C-alpha positions as CSV (number, residue, x, y, z in Angstrom):
1,M,-23.0,3.7,3.0
2,K,-24.9,2.9,6.2
3,V,-23.0,0.6,8.9
4,E,-24.6,-1.0,12.0
5,F,-22.7,-3.1,14.7
6,K,-24.6,-5.5,16.7
7,L,-22.9,-7.2,20.0
8,D,-24.5,-10.9,20.1
9,E,-23.0,-13.6,22.5
10,N,-23.7,-16.3,19.9
11,Y,-20.9,-15.4,18.1
12,D,-17.9,-16.5,18.5
13,E,-16.2,-15.2,15.6
14,P,-17.2,-11.7,14.2
15,K,-19.6,-12.2,10.6
16,V,-19.6,-9.2,8.0
17,V,-22.8,-9.0,6.1
18,I,-23.2,-6.2,3.1
19,Y,-26.8,-5.4,1.6
20,A,-26.6,-4.2,-1.3
21,K,-29.1,-3.5,-4.7
22,E,-25.9,-4.1,-6.6
23,M,-22.3,-4.9,-6.8
24,T,-20.3,-1.6,-6.4
25,E,-16.5,-0.7,-7.0
26,E,-17.0,0.5,-3.2
27,I,-18.3,-2.8,-1.7
28,Q,-15.8,-4.9,-3.8
29,T,-12.8,-2.6,-2.1
30,L,-14.9,-3.7,1.5
31,I,-14.9,-7.2,1.1
32,N,-11.1,-7.5,-0.4
33,K,-10.0,-5.4,2.8
34,L,-12.4,-7.3,5.1
35,S,-11.5,-11.0,3.8
36,K,-7.3,-10.5,3.9
37,Q,-5.6,-11.4,6.5
38,N,-4.0,-8.4,8.3
39,R,0.6,-9.5,8.3
40,E,2.3,-7.2,9.8
41,F,5.4,-7.8,8.0
42,I,6.3,-9.5,4.5
43,T,9.7,-11.8,3.4
44,G,12.7,-10.4,0.8
45,I,15.7,-12.4,-0.2
46,K,19.1,-10.5,0.8
47,D,22.0,-12.7,0.2
48,Y,20.6,-15.8,-0.1
49,R,18.3,-15.8,3.0
50,V,14.7,-15.8,3.3
51,E,14.4,-12.7,6.1
52,I,11.1,-10.9,7.1
53,I,10.9,-7.7,6.9
54,D,8.8,-5.3,9.3
55,K,6.3,-3.0,6.9
56,D,7.1,-0.2,8.5
57,S,10.9,-0.2,8.1
58,I,10.0,0.0,4.4
59,I,10.2,3.1,2.5
60,R,9.1,1.7,-1.2
61,I,8.8,-1.4,-3.4
62,F,9.1,-0.7,-6.7
63,S,9.2,-3.3,-9.4
64,L,12.7,-2.5,-11.9
65,D,13.3,-5.0,-15.1
66,G,10.5,-8.2,-14.1
67,N,11.5,-8.0,-10.4
68,V,10.2,-6.5,-7.4
69,Y,12.3,-5.3,-4.7
70,A,11.5,-3.4,-1.1
71,L,13.4,-0.6,-0.2
72,T,14.1,0.0,3.9
73,D,16.6,2.2,5.7
74,T,19.5,-0.2,5.8
75,K,18.8,-3.1,3.0
76,K,17.4,-3.8,-0.6
77,Y,15.5,-6.5,-0.6
78,T,14.4,-9.0,-3.8
79,L,10.2,-9.6,-2.8
80,K,8.8,-12.7,-5.1
81,Y,4.8,-11.0,-5.1
82,K,3.9,-9.4,-7.7
83,L,2.8,-5.0,-7.3
84,Y,-0.8,-5.7,-7.7
85,E,-0.5,-8.5,-4.5
86,L,1.5,-5.7,-2.1
87,E,-1.2,-3.2,-3.5
88,E,-4.4,-5.5,-1.3
89,L,-1.8,-6.5,1.1
90,L,-0.2,-3.2,2.1
91,D,-2.8,-1.0,3.0
92,N,-2.3,2.7,4.7
93,P,0.0,4.5,5.3
94,F,0.7,2.9,1.5
95,A,-0.1,4.4,-1.5
96,R,0.6,3.4,-5.6
97,I,2.5,6.3,-7.6
98,S,2.6,4.4,-10.3
99,N,2.5,1.1,-12.6
100,S,5.9,0.2,-10.6
101,E,5.8,2.1,-7.5
102,I,4.2,1.5,-4.2
103,V,5.4,3.7,-1.5
104,N,4.8,4.4,2.7
105,L,3.8,7.8,3.4
106,R,5.3,7.4,7.0
107,K,8.7,7.4,5.3
108,V,7.7,10.9,3.5
109,K,9.7,14.0,4.3
110,R,7.8,16.3,1.5
111,F,6.1,16.5,-1.7
112,D,6.8,19.1,-4.3
113,L,4.0,19.8,-6.5
114,T,6.0,22.4,-8.4
115,L,6.6,20.4,-11.6
116,T,3.6,20.6,-13.8
117,G,2.0,18.0,-14.0
118,T,3.7,15.2,-11.5
119,I,4.4,15.2,-8.1
120,Q,8.5,14.8,-6.3
121,V,8.6,13.0,-3.6
122,E,10.7,13.1,-1.2
123,F,12.1,10.7,1.9
124,E,13.1,11.3,4.9
125,N,16.5,9.3,4.1
126,G,17.3,11.7,1.2
127,S,15.9,9.6,-1.7
128,H,13.1,10.6,-4.0
129,T,10.9,9.4,-6.6
130,R,7.7,10.9,-9.2
131,V,4.2,10.7,-8.7
132,S,3.3,9.6,-12.3
133,R,0.5,11.6,-14.0
134,R,-1.8,9.1,-13.8
135,Y,-1.9,8.7,-9.9
136,V,-1.3,12.4,-9.4
137,N,-4.9,12.6,-9.0
138,K,-5.2,9.8,-6.5
139,I,-2.6,11.0,-4.1
140,K,-4.1,14.1,-4.1
141,N,-7.1,12.6,-2.7
142,I,-4.9,10.9,-0.4
143,L,-3.4,14.3,1.0
144,D,-6.4,15.7,0.8
145,I,-5.3,19.0,-1.4
């Protein structure tokens, strides 16, 4: 992919134009990332109150029994988002590791590759989860292994 930048004082707001022979998944992903608002926080519900959650404090986001939760070092929040919405909203350092879980890679202490066909994730707070078989190659690509 070629990238070009032109400085033009006639534009008050940046404009991105993509020229391509056809629409590809890579282009669609780029469009999605460029067009979404960069939010530094999300909202969650704790004890019947809506609280602002700093994205950097999130350890993992998971779905359980039809609800979506965000876990931080100190609290567990109920979210009103779907996991696919959060996956679009949260980019690097967040990564999807299963159909039901997204993790903050900055909160991961280590990845254990000794289990056959899967990866165990250990977080800084001592909790654990696993990468589903379907997402193992994606995580290995992210980790460059």
